[in-house]
N, C-alpha and C positions, 0 to 999 in steps of 0.2 A: 216667560217662561221660570217655573220653578225648576230649575236645576236638583235643588236638594233631594227630592224623590225621586228621580233617575241616578242618582247616584245612592242612593240609600237601598232602592231594587238590586240595584249592581251588586252591592258591595255584599247583600244578604246572597244574593243566588250564586255571588265566587265561592263566598265562607263555605257552602255548603254544596259546593262543586257541582251544583246545577245549570246546564248547557239553557244558552236561550229558548231554544226549541223545546226542550223538556218544560222548563217552569211554563213558556205559552202554552203547551196542550194542558198541563196538570191548572194552570189558569182559566183554560177554556176561550182564551184571546190567540189572537193572529202573533205568530214569530214577527213578524214586519211592526207591528202595532207596540210589540212591546219593547223592539228596539227602538222606535221613535224615542217611546217614554225615555229610557234608558240612558238616548243620546239628547236629549235636552229639544227633541222636537215637536214633541206633543205635551198638553197637561193631560195625565186623567181625568177622569171622573172620580168623584168620591166611591162609586159603583165598583169602578176598576181597579182604584186601589184596596180596596175590602178583598175582591179579586185575588188580587197579587199577594196583600199578605198571607190570604188563608193559605194558598197555595204555596207559600214560603214559611208557614207558621211562624208566622211573628204577629205582634200586636200592632194593627195600624199605625199607632202612633211612636212605632219601631222608625215607619217608612216614613213617616211626616219629621220624625227628630223632632219629635214632641218630648222633653223631660217632666214627666209625672212623679209630682211629690208624694212622698210615701208619708202618710200619716200617721203620727205619733201614738207609740201605742196604747198610750194611758189616756189621752184622748178619747181612742176608739173605746177602750175599756170603760171610761165615764159615760159615752152614748150608750153603749149595750146595757150597761145597769137602769140608765133613765129609761129604756125604752122597755125593759124586762118591768118597769117598777109600775108601767104602764104614764109613763111623762110622754108627752104629746110634743111633735114636732113645733106647735103654735104656742102650746108652754114654754117652751125655750126661748122662741121669740119674743116672748110677751117678757118674760124675766131679763132677757136681755136689752129690750128697748127700756124696761124701766132701769136698768144698772146704767145705761148710758144715758137717762134723763138725769137720775141723781147724781153723776161727775160731772154734767154739764150745769147739775147747779148749785155745786159745790166749788166749781170752777169760779162760776161768775159767767158762764160763757152766756 
């Protein structure tokens, strides 16, 4: 059993002062099923996790306790500029492959 999901659901539910009954009703699932998730008696399906996240108004990643790295704004800007200039993903992949090849030749790998 993955206890983290139940812990996260309960944490967000309590932070928002939502009762077990109310969250179950909002999510469209039974109170007993939600309780069994929070008490680590059952693992919810991906669909159920989505329903609960939507009811709690939090991203699914928060319930799964996944850390999402934020992207460096300078890199985002560079990619946006390349896209505006008409540079395609495949062009960038080819460039990166060429640069990797150049470095390997330079290092004698």
